[in-house]
N, C-alpha and C positions, 0 to 999 in steps of 0.2 A: 403605297397605301393599299389596304385591302379594298378590292374593287367596288362591288355593288352596294352593300348595306351602308357603309360609311358615306358614300357619295349620295345616297338617298337621304340620309339625315342632313347632310350639308345642303343639298338642294331644297329640302323642306324648310330649313332655317332661312335660306335665302328668300324663298317664296313668301314667308311670313315676316320678312324684314327683321329677323332677330339679330341684334348686334352682339356677336359672339366671335371668339377666336378659338381655333383648334389648338389644343395643347396635348401633353402626354405622349404616349407611344406613337400615335399616328403623326404627330408633328415631328418626332424624331426621325421617322421614315422619310419625310419630306426633306430633311436636312442631311440625309445620307447615313444616319446612325440607325440602321435597321433594328426594329424591335417588333417581334410578332405580337399583335394585339388585335382582338376582335371587338374591343370596346372603343368608344369615342368619348373624349373628354373635352370640355369646353369651359372657358372663362367667359362670363357674360356681364354685360352692363346691368348693374342692379338699380334700375328705376322702375316705377310702376308701369310705364308704357311698354318698356322692353320686356319686362316680366310677363305682361299680358300677352305680348306677341309670342313669347317663349311657350306660354301655356297653350296657345292655339296650335303651335307647331308640334308640341308633344302630343296633343290630342289627335292631330292628323296622323301621327306615327303610332297611335294607340299605345302610348308609353304609360306604364303603370309604375307608381312609386314602389320601390322594393325595400327600402330601409328608412328609418328615421334619419334626419328630421323631415317634416313635411316641407314642400317648397314654399318659400316666402322670403320677403326682403329682410325680415328681422334675423332669420337664421343665416342667410347668405352674407349679410353684412358683417356678421360676427366671425365669418371664416369657414362655416360649415359647407360641406358638399351635399348635393341632393342627387339621389341615384334612381335611375329608371330602367325598366326593361320594356323594349318595344314589342308589340304584338301584331303590328300591321304586316301584311303578307311579305313585302320585299325586305323587311328589316326584322323579321321574327327572331326574338331572343337576343337581339343586339342590345347591349347595355349602353346607356347614355348617362354620363355624370356631368353635372354642372356646378360651378363654383364661381364666386365673384371676387375673390382675393386670393393671392398666392403669397405664402410667407417669404419675406425677403424681397419681394418685387414691388414695384410702384403701383399706383392706382390703375384701374382699367383704362382710363382716358390716356394715360401715358403709354400703356402697352398697345393701345389701338393706334396711336401715332407712329409707333415703331413696328407695326405689323408687317408681315410679308404677304403679298397677294399673289397667289399661284393661279395661273391660267390653265384650264383643263381643255382637253379636246372637246370641240363643239362650241368653244367660246365662253363657257361659264368660268367663274372665278371663285376661289375660296380664300378666306382670311385666316392666316396662321400666326401664332405668336412669333415675335422676332427671335432670332437665334440667341442673342445675348440674354434676353429675358427667359428663354426656354432653359438655357444653361443654369441661370440663377434659380429657376423653379425646381431644378433637379437636386438641389442641396437639401436632401431630406434624410430621414433615418433609415431609408431602404437601400439595401446593397445594389439592387438593379439600377437605381437612379444614379448612383455614383459611377457605375459602369457606363451608362448612357452619356453622362456628363463628359467623361473622359473621351468617349468616342466622338461626341459632337465637336469638341475643341480640336482633337487630332485631325478629324476630317476637314475642318476649316483650314487648318495649317497646311494640309496636303493640297487642298484645292487652290489656295492663294499664296503658295510659297514663292511663285515667280516674281511678283512685284507688289508685295503687300503695302498698304498705307501705314503710316506711323500709328494711327489710331487702332488699326487692327492688330499690329504687333503688340501694342500696349495691352490690348485685351487678352492676347495669348499669354503674355507674361502674368497677368492677373488671374487667369482661369485655368491654364494648362495644369494637368496633374501627372504629366509624364516627365520624370527626371531627365531622361535623355533629351527630350525636346527642349526643356528649359535650359539645359546646359548648352545645347547647340544654338538656341536663339540668343542666349547671353553672349556667346562668342560672335555671332553675326550682327547683333545690334547693341553694342556696349553702352551707347549713350542712353538709349531708351530703357535698358534694364536698370541703370542707376537711378533714373527717375521713378521707376515702378517699385524699386526696393523700399522706398519710403512708405508705401502702402502695403507691401508684402515682403516682410523682412527675409523670408526664406530664400528669396532670389539671390541673396548674397552667397548662399551655398552653391547656387548655380554658377555664379561668377567665379567662385573658387573651385569649380568642378568637383565638389565634394558630394558624390552620388549617394553615399550611405547616409550622410547627415540630411541631405535633401529629401531622401525617401522617408526618413523618420519625421521630418517637419511636415511633409505633406500628409502623413497619417495623423499627426496631431491636429492639423488644420481641419481635416475631415471629421475627426472625432468631435471637435468643438462645434462644427456645424450640425452634426447629428444630434448633439445634446440640445442645441437651440431648437431644433425641430421637435424633439421630444417634449420640451418644456412648452412650446407653442401649442401643441395638440392636447396636452394633458387636461386643461380645463374644458376644452371642446369635447373630448372623449367622456369626461365626467358628466357633462350636460346630456350627451347622447344616452348614457347609461340611465340617467334619471328619466328621460323620455321613454325609453324602452320599459322601464319598471312601471311607469304610470299607465302605459298602454296595456300591459299585462294585467295590471290591477283592476282595470275597468272592463276587461274582455269578458 
């Protein structure tokens, strides 16, 4: 994780008791899928009390809104992200993005239950979105997110290959995007792959060691998810365009 500025934001959120989870590139770093990022992204609990505490924390960071929409529960609940640029000395020019829902993921309360708490030097702790939820959140229309998704799963396979639980192997079967890994796992865990094939039919190609077909099916699966993300954001983007137009009209 990028050392000082991000930690300053995290400690400020803790100070003001903001209920938030670190997501995005900085969360990927924590799980071993390094991504260079100077920004900090958070999913926050969207209720009046927590948003009030968030406002206090952002004020302490001298964070200025840099894009529409304005921060507010109505926009956050519809899926918009609010974007800020910090002006306080220790975090100058650091961007902070907040959102309250992630496409394809469960509610904030569920994400909070599955969070990972990371202890830092000095005894402080930060709350990070769980690995499985982070992977789900990366199923977007952006190329770099699919690269991170693949790295996150492959890294988990490497770290836990010695004695994985059945539940973890099942997750690998459902989320891995590496044909070679899926074929190897199908050979090592024949009973689990049969059960998972009911949910992800392309696993039958892994069982049959058909690398070429499996690669094509993975590409098709990715294209389907990308299209879902495009369709999800289309009405939200249209709303932002209307907001920008109205602001310019009254300037």
